[in-house]
N, C-alpha and C positions, 0 to 999 in steps of 0.2 A: 251439974252432971259433967264429967270430964271423960277423956279417952274415947274409945270406940262408941260408947253409949251416947256421946254428945251428938253424933251424926243421927242416930235414931231419934234423939230428942228434937233436934231441928226438923226432922222429917214429920214427926208427930205434930209439932207446932204449926208447920207449914200447911198441913192438911186438916187441922182442927175445925176450921170455919166452913169447909166444904159441906153443903147440904143445908145451911142455914137459909139461904135464898135459892130455891130450886131453879131459878132462871139465871143464876150465875154460872154459865157455861164457859168453857175455854175460849170460844170465839168472842163472847161478850167481855170476858176479862181482858183479852188481848186488845180489843177495841178501846177499852178504858185505859189500858197501859199506854196506848198510843197517844192519848191525850197528855200524859205526863212526860213520855220519853221523846215525843215529837221527831226531831231530825236525827236522833241517835240511831246508829246502825242496828239493824234487826237481822237481816239476811243478806249474806255476801257471797258473791261468786265472780268468776272472771267474766261472765256474761252480763250480770246486772247486780246492782246493790240497792237493796231496799231499806229505807229508814222505817222506824215504827209507823210514822205517818203514811209512808208510801204503802206499807203492808196493809194498814187499815183501809186505805183507798182502794187497793186492788181487791181486797176481800169484799168490800162493799159493792164493787162492780160486779163480781160474780154472784153476790147475794141478789142483786137487782136482775141479773140474767136469769137466775133460777125462778124468781117470782114472775118475771115477764113470760116465761115459758111454762108456767103452771106447775112447777115442781112442788108437790104438796108434801106435807109432813109425813115422813117415813118413806118417801119414794126414793129409789136408788138411782144414782148417777155413777156410771162406771168410768174410771179415770186410768188412762194408760199414758204415762208421761215419764221422761227421764228426770234424774235429780236436777232441780233448779229452784230458785226462790219462788217462781210462779206457782209451782206445785202446792206449796204450803198455803199461799194466798187463795188458791182455788178451792181447796177443801174447807178452809176456814169460812169462806164466804157462803158456800152452799150449805154447810151444816148450821150456820148461824140462822138460817130461815127454816130449818127443819128437814132439809134433804139429808139423805144418807149417801156418803161417797164410798164406793168400793175401790180399793187401791190395788190395781192390777200389777202383777209381777211382769217387769219389762223384759225379762229373759225368755218368756214363753212365746211360742210360735205355733201356727197350725191348730191342731185339734186341742192341745193343751190351753192355748189362748182362747179358743172358742168355749171350751168348758168353763174357764174362769168367767166369761161374760154371761153365759146362759144360766150358770148357777145362781146368779143374783137377780135375774130378770129385770134389767134396767130399762127405762123408757128413753134415756139420754146416754150417749156415749161421748166422752171427750178424749181426744187423742192428741198428743204432742206431735208437732210436725216431724220431729226426728224419728218417730216410730210409725209414721203413716204407711210405710211399705209393709211392715209386719201386719198391720191391721187391714190393709187392702186385700191381703190374701184370704181373710176370713169373712170380709164384708158381704160377699154375695150369698153367704150361708146364713145371714142374719134375718130376723123378722123385719120386713120392710117398714113396720110401724116405729122401729127404733130410729130416733133422730141422732145423727152422727155429726160431731163438731170437731174442727181442727183448731189447735192453739199453736201459733207460731210467734208469739211475742206481742201481737197486736189485738189480743182479745179473742173471742170465739167466733169462728166463721162456719157456717153450715158446709159440710163436706161435699154435699151434692150441688153446691153453687147457687142454690135457690136463695131468695130473699130471707131475711131473718124470720119474719113471720110471727114474732111475739106480740103479745097484747100491748097496746099503747099504754093503758092504765095499769099500774101495779096493784094487784089484789093485796089487801092487807093480810098478813100472816102472823098468827100468834107465835112468839118465839118458843123454841124447844125447851124442854126441861131437862134436868140432869138424868132423869129416868129413860129419856128417849135414846134410841140408837143414833150414833153420829157416824161411825165408820164401819166398814166391813173390811177386815184384814185377813188375807188368806194364810192359812196354816196347814201343814201336812197332818196335824194330829198324830196318832200313833201309826195308823195304817191307812191304806187306800189313797185315792186322789185328793188333791188339795180341797179344803173346806173353807168356807167364809165364816169367820168368827165375828160375832157381834161385839162392838165396843161402844158402850154408852158414853154420853156426855159426862156422867159421873166418873167413869174410869179415866177419861181423858184428863179431867181435873185432878184426880187422885194420882195418876202416873206423873203428870207434869209438876205438881206441887211437891210431892214426895221426893222426887229426885232433885228438885231445886233445893230442898232442905238438906237432903243427904250430902250433896256436893257443895252446899253453902254458896250457891251461885250469886255473883255480885254483878252490878252493872258494867264493871270494867273486864268481865270475863269474855273470852271468845272461845266458842266450841268448834273443834275441827270435826266435821261430820262427813265421812265418805261412805256411810252405810246407806242402803236403799231407803228412800223415803216411803216406799210402799210397805215397809216392815215397821213393826211396832217400836223397835228400838231406835232406828234411825229416824223414823217419821214422826214419832210422838215423844219418846223419852228424851232423846238428845235435843230435839228442837223445842218441844214444849217446855221442858225444865229450864232451858237457857232463857227463853223468851219471858216466862213468868218472872224470872229473876232479873230481867232488865238487861241481860247480856246480848251478845251477837252470835249468830250461827254462821260458820263458814261452810257453805254447801258445796261439796265436790261431787262431780258426776260419778266417779268410781275411785276405788282404791288403787294406788300405784306405790309399790315399795320403793321404787326408784326416785319418785318425786316427793315422797311423804315428808321427809325431814325439811326439804327446801320450802315446802308449802307451809308446814307448821311454823317455821321461822318467819317466812315472808308475811304471813297473816297475823303473827304475834299471838298465836292461840295459847290459851292457858288451860284448856280442858280438851280431852280427847275421848270420844266414845268408841269403844273397840268391840270386836268379836274376837275371841281367842285366836282364830286362824290368822288374823291380821298381825298380831303380835309375833306369832311364829315366823311368818313370812319376813318380818322386819329383823328378827333375830338371825335368820338364816341369810340375810342380804349382806353384801360387802359393806365395809365401813363407809360412812358418809361424813363429810366434813362438818355438817351441821347437826349431827345426831345427838349431841349434848349441848348445843348452842341454841337452846329453846327456852320458852317461858312456861312450859307445862308445869302445872302444880298438882294436877290430879288426872288420872285416867280411870274411867268407869265403864264396865261392860260385863260380859259373860262368856264363859267358855275358855278361860285362860288356864291352860293345864299346868300341873305343878312343875313339870320339867322345864317349862318355858318361863314361868313366873320370875324366878330369881335372875336368870340371864337377861330377860327383858328389863327388869327393874334396874339392875346394876349397870348393864352396858349403857343404857340410855338415861341413866340418872333420873328415874321417875320418882318424885317425892312421895306420892301416895297412889295406891291402887284400891279401888272399891269394885270388888267382884260381887255380882248378884245372880240369883236364879229367878226366873219368871217365865211365864208362857203367855202368849197373846190372849188365849182363852181362859187362862188359869184363874184360880181364886185366891192364891196366896203367893208371896214372894220370900226369898231369903237374901240376906245381905251380909257380906264379909267386909266389915269396916276396920278390922284390926290387922289386916295384911297377912293372915295365915295362908301361906302358899298352897294352892290347890283347893282350898275350901270354897264352896259356893255360898257359904253364909251360915248364920245361926239365928236363933230366936232368943233374945235376952229374956231372962226369967221374968222381968217386970212386964213383958208383953206376951208371955205364953198363953194367957187366957184369950187373947185377941187373935192368935194364930194357931188354932188346933190342927196340928200336923202329926201324922204318924207314918212309920215305915212298917209295911206288912210283908211277910214272906210271899215270894212269887213262884208259881208253878209254871216253868217255861214250856212244859209239854202241852199244858192246857191253855197257856197264854192268859191266865187269870191269877189273881192273888189266891194263895193256898188257904183252904178252910180246914179247921180242926174237926174233931168228932162232934162238937156241938154245933157245927154249921157256921161258926163265925170265923173271921179272919184271925191270923196269928201275928201278933206284934213281933218285930225283930229285936233280938238282943243287941246290946252295944257292940258295934263293929260289924254287925251282920248286914248283908245286902238285901234290900227289899224295895218294893215299889213305894213311892211317896204318895200319900193321899191326904186330902184336907177336908175337914168336916164342912158341909154346906149349911150356911146359916146367914142371916141378914140378907144382903142383896143376892148372894148365891152365885150360881153359874149362869152367865148370860147365853152361853151356847153358841151354836152355829145356826145358819139359815136352814140346815137340814136337821129336822127334829130327831130323826132316828140316829144320826151321828151324835147329837147332843146327848141322847139317852145312853148311848154306849160309853160315855165318859163318866157316868154316874154309877157308883158302886153302892148297893143297898144292903141293909141288914149286915153291917160290918162287924160292930162290936155289940150291938143290941138290936132287937127286932125293930125294923122299920127306919133305922137311922140311914143317912145318906151322906156319902163322901165323894168328892171330886177325885177322879183318877188322873194322875199326871202322865202316866205311861213312862215314867222315868225311874230307873233303879238308882238308889243311893245308899250310903251307909253313914252312920253318925258316931262320932268318937265320944270319949268320956267328958269332954269339955262342951259338948253340944254342937260341935262343928259338923255340918253336913258336907258330904263329898259325892259328887256326881260319878256314877259308874258307867251307865249306858242307857240308851233308849230301850224300852221293852221289845220293840220290833227289831232292834239291832243286835240284841243278844241272842246267840244261838246255842244249841245243845249238841255236843259232840262227844262220843265215847262216855255217855252218861254224865257229862259235866257241862255246867253253863259257862260259856266263853264270852267275855266282854270285847266287842270289836274295838273299843277305844283303848283298852289295856294292851291289846296286841299291836294296834297301830302305833302306840306310844313306844313300844319296845322296838318295832321295826325302824321308826324314825330316829331312834338313838343309835342305830348302827351306821358306822362310817360308809359313805357312798349312797345312802338313801336320803333323797331329798324330800319326798312326800310319799305317803301311803294311805290307802283306803282298804279297810277290812270288812268283809261281809261273809255271810253264810251261803252256800250253794247246795242244792239237793243233789245226791248222788245215788243212783239206783243200787238197790240191795244193801243200803246202809241206813241205819237209823239216824234221825237228827239231820244236821247240816254240817258239811265240812267247811273249814275255814278257807277263804281265798283272799289274797291281797294283791291289789294293784299297786305297783311300785314305780315311782319315778326315780331312776338311779343315774349317777354320774360315773366318771371314769374310775373312781376308787372302789366301785361296788364289786364285791366278790361273793359268789354263792357259798363257798366254804366258810368264809368269815361269818357270813349271815347265820349259818347253822350254829357256829360256835357261840355267836352273840345271843341267839335265841335260847340255846341250852343254859346260858348263865342267867336268863331273865324270866323264862316262861316254863311252866310244866309242858310235857310233850303233847298233851291233848290240846293245848291252846296254840300250838304252832300251826300256821297256815298250811293246808295240804296242797294248795295250788298257788302259784305265783304268776302274776301277769306283769311283765316289764313293759312299760308304756312311756310315751314322751310327755304326757300330761294327764291329769285327772280333771274331768269336767266337773265344775262346781255349780251349786245353786246360787241364786241371787244373794243369799246370806253366807256365801263362802263355805258351804258344807259340801263334801263330795257327793256326787250322784250315785250313791251306792246301790240304789234300787235298780237303776239302769245297768250297772255293772253286773249285779246278781242275775238279771234277766238274760244277759249275754252269756253267762256261764263260763265254761272252760273248753269249749269245742274249738280245736285248732283248725278245723275246716272253715270256721266262721269268723275267727279272730286272727288278724294279721300280726298282733303283738307276740312277742316271744312268751311261751307258756312253759311252766315247769311243774312237776308233781314231786311231793316229798316221798322219796323211796327210803323207808325205814331200814330195810334189809341192806341196802347199798350204803346207807348213811350219807345220802346226798340228795340234793334237788336235781332231778334228771329232766331232760327235755320231754315235753309232752307232745308226741306226735300222733298221727291219726290211728296207728296201730295200737298204741298204748291207750288212747282214748276209747277205742272200741272194746278193748279188754276190760277197762274199768266199767264201761256202760253195761257190759254183758254179765259182769259179776265174776269173770275169770281172773280179774286182778282186784284183790281187796286192798283197802286203804288202811 
């Protein structure tokens, strides 16, 4: 098999043996790999460098810690630590003896951080020394029975200064099986506060080996990984795939567009795991002397928009891009192995029976898939946008720690009475060749003037306008109007001009999709995975009495974006001024 299908074939071969021995989990496999790879580099950073043997020894140390302190099979240990090699060793060790590690978002503080912890009810909490301050702010509100530990590079030390207090003798513990939960990874789902998604040992194996096959990872490969280790892509896909392939992972604490090409060249990286926003930042950055003097042979990731794809590939001379679609809690994935710009992937005909996926029409008013007169969902026609769903079968949906939230992700009696499908919460379209294209999140699409508006489509149009460096688009409720009006937070430079923006939008978007409100700001706050904090922006709304940034409203009669002052705001709120 040749061409793009060869990557699929490699992935299938790499995952074919998973399940034959239910005790062959990722921690066990990597321990065995250490026997073969020995002193070969495994995890690299400025702070420390771990060989495969070092990684196995560190993981063993944490496994013994878990046993000594009575961490039983299925018990949760909450981990709050910045990106560094020790992070990987820690969760590998604890999960190897049956513990479940919850990977906390390092950007959270206060109530959000406390919610992350209480959601999973841990008996032990491990905090990296670099985040001790953020944790100290919530510690007085924790259950006193929770044991808190600090990790500063010399192992785990009780945060209260008391003696370790663990049992002298290590109680024997049966190893976990593939069916057991290994990690809890937080995800926003479609709506509401973050949820803790269950990730079994089976899925850790599946993700790691599938991507190792897809990327054809070799022992001489080095993966540049600046994505958060608390996330499934940075923490499992990039790391696990490289390690099972015998390569090395360069772990960076965070992404820096200014240092990116210097570091890729310095570490002689051959692979790069991206999130689309990182590629856009690189394209928008000034020329770098090393931006083509690299050894990258492949970039793999998700969220690379069509308008960024070719500029990124051509400017930086990237030999191959593998774009994929997946969700931490999801039951299926899509892969673009043939380099079609903007596509999130397709399902080859020879695998269609293994990946039962459908697009169904979506009712944005009800927030649910549309059902026909017979009560069943309506499949989308070619090129039509709808919500992607996947039939539940086999291992199915592992869900969240919250049973009610898990149930909300399941759609029942879809095409036949009693059938069950997983809801992605993502709107997509599919072309004649079977390529899927991401349109928007269900929660991000809003309805205005009787039309569905994609926030990503509007943001892409805004970002293509000269003078616009970054844009986040979201819907805001306006009294006396149905649906939600579009609003855009824009980071602009000296070349930005409101008149030019109107002309630019007129050439690219229908009038109903234009943002009604503009907010010109110095920067847009991002999540840990480089996505704009649109929920927070939407909550802040467009009140000039509460927002210091410059605000404008689209005045159709005047044919201009006009300043939004307190008087105009009151007129809109009272209904005296219609949009």
